[in-house]
C-alpha positions in Angstrom: 0.0 0.0 0.0 2.7 2.4 1.0 4.6 1.7 -2.3 1.4 2.2 -4.3 0.7 5.4 -2.6 4.3 6.7 -3.1 4.1 5.7 -6.8 0.9 7.6 -7.1 2.3 10.7 -5.4 5.4 10.5 -7.7 3.2 10.0 -10.8 1.0 13.0 -9.7 4.1 15.2 -9.2 5.4 14.2 -12.7 2.0 14.9 -14.2 2.0 18.3 -12.5 5.5 19.0 -13.8 4.5 18.1 -17.3 1.4 20.3 -17.1 3.6 23.3 -15.9 6.0 22.6 -18.8 3.2 22.5 -21.3 1.6 25.7 -20.0 5.0 27.4 -20.1 5.5 26.3 -23.8 2.0 27.7 -24.6 2.8 31.0 -22.9 6.1 31.3 -24.7 4.4 30.6 -28.0 1.7 33.2 -27.3 4.4 35.8 -26.3 6.2 35.1 -29.6 2.9 35.5 -31.6 2.2 38.8 -29.7 5.6 40.1 -30.7 5.3 39.0 -34.3 1.8 40.4 -34.6 2.9 43.7 -32.9 5.7 44.0 -35.4 3.4 43.2 -38.3 0.9 45.8 -37.1 3.6 48.5 -36.9 4.7 47.7 -40.5 1.0 47.9 -41.7 0.5 51.2 -39.9 3.6 52.7 -41.6 2.4 51.3 -45.0 -1.0 52.8 -44.4 0.5 56.1 -43.7 2.6 56.1 -46.8 -0.4 55.1 -48.9 -2.5 57.8 -47.3 0.1 60.4 -48.0 0.2 59.3 -51.7 -3.5 59.3 -51.9 -3.7 62.9 -50.6 -1.0 64.0 -53.0 -2.9 62.4 -55.9 -6.2 63.9 -54.8 -4.6 67.3 -54.9 -3.1 66.7 -58.2 -6.3 65.6 -59.6 -8.1 68.7 -58.2 -5.5 70.9 -59.9 -5.8 69.1 -63.2 -9.6 69.3 -63.1 -9.3 73.1 -62.6 -6.9 73.4 -65.4 -9.2 71.4 -67.7 -12.1 73.6 -66.7 -10.0 76.7 -67.4 -8.9 75.3 -70.7 -12.5 74.4 -71.7 -13.6 78.0 -70.8 -10.9 79.5 -72.9 -11.8 77.5 -75.9 -15.2 79.1 -76.1 
């Protein structure tokens, strides 16, 4: 009986140790994913800012070209 109880206690300890290691591995993997996603998010934000700058520039150019086209069409008549 004593041996069986001791074996059970040791098995429980080993099981608990394995559970702790498994949880630690999961935490480490999640921390890595958080770091990767944070980095990706920053990259996407910078890309969005560049695209927005280009959009605003093109919008302004388009506005100027429309005004020029309008002035040109008025001068033709």
